[in-house]
C-alpha positions in Angstrom: 169.4 92.7 165.7 167.3 96.1 166.1 165.3 98.4 163.8 165.0 102.1 163.7 162.4 104.0 162.0 164.0 106.4 158.8 163.8 109.9 159.7 162.4 112.1 156.5 163.2 115.3 156.4 162.7 118.3 153.6 166.6 119.7 153.8 170.1 118.0 153.7 171.7 117.4 156.9 174.7 119.8 157.2 178.4 118.4 156.6 180.1 119.2 160.1 183.6 120.0 159.4 184.3 117.2 161.9 181.9 114.3 161.7 181.2 112.5 164.5 179.6 108.8 165.1 176.3 110.8 165.7 176.5 112.4 162.2 177.0 109.2 160.7 174.3 107.5 162.6 172.0 110.5 161.5 172.9 110.0 157.9 172.5 106.1 157.8 168.4 106.7 159.2 167.8 110.0 157.3 166.1 110.3 154.0 164.2 113.0 151.8 160.7 113.8 152.8 159.2 112.7 149.4 160.0 109.2 150.3 158.0 109.2 153.4 155.4 107.1 151.9 157.8 104.2 152.4 157.5 104.3 156.3 161.1 102.7 156.0 162.6 101.0 159.1 166.3 100.3 159.0 167.5 96.8 160.5 171.2 96.6 161.6 172.4 93.4 162.7 176.2 91.6 162.7 177.1 89.7 159.7 177.5 86.2 160.0 176.6 83.8 157.2 178.5 84.4 154.1 178.3 82.9 150.9 180.5 84.0 148.0 181.9 87.2 149.9 177.9 88.1 150.2 176.1 88.5 154.0 172.5 87.4 154.3 169.9 87.2 156.8 167.1 84.5 156.9 163.6 85.4 157.5 162.6 84.0 160.9 160.8 85.1 164.0 163.2 88.1 164.3 162.9 89.2 160.8 159.4 88.7 158.8 158.6 90.1 155.0 155.1 91.8 155.2 155.0 93.8 152.0 156.6 94.2 148.4 156.0 97.3 146.4 156.8 96.5 142.7 158.2 98.9 140.6 156.1 100.8 137.7 158.4 99.0 135.1 158.1 95.6 136.4 156.5 93.3 134.1 156.1 90.4 136.3 152.5 89.0 136.8 151.7 88.8 140.7 152.0 85.1 140.3 155.4 85.1 139.0 156.4 87.6 142.3 154.5 85.3 144.8 156.4 82.2 143.2 159.7 83.9 143.6 158.7 84.5 147.2 157.9 81.2 148.1 157.7 79.5 151.0 157.0 83.1 152.7 153.5 83.7 152.7 150.9 86.4 153.9 153.1 89.1 152.0 151.2 92.4 150.9 152.2 92.9 147.1 151.4 96.5 146.0 152.2 97.6 142.2 153.6 101.1 142.4 153.3 104.0 139.6 154.3 107.6 139.5 152.3 110.1 140.4 150.1 111.7 137.5 150.2 115.3 139.1 153.3 115.6 141.7 156.7 114.1 142.2 155.6 110.9 144.3 155.1 107.1 143.9 151.7 105.7 144.4 149.7 102.5 144.5 148.6 101.5 140.8 145.1 100.9 141.0 145.0 99.0 137.7 147.5 96.3 139.5 149.5 93.8 137.9 149.9 92.4 134.3 147.9 89.5 133.7 
């Protein structure tokens, strides 16, 4: 498994007449600059563990969850989210909201519903 940082750009990548493997790779790891607050890393691994046609990668030494950004419309409390994440620990939870003045997503300083 290996990770690659996402590239954030202002303009769309060009669509060549005859796309090559490098073009496909660039498309997979590129997003619009407005999403750069995510600081996303894309992980690539082989698919081995299948369950009902879906594949999963367990968290472990080579893959750990460190942060969860909860959407603005989510009504779950902080404790409900932490319970759903068990037995994982030491995960930073962030409640998100739309920006007031710009097209952006920011941390909601009011936090989670009680």
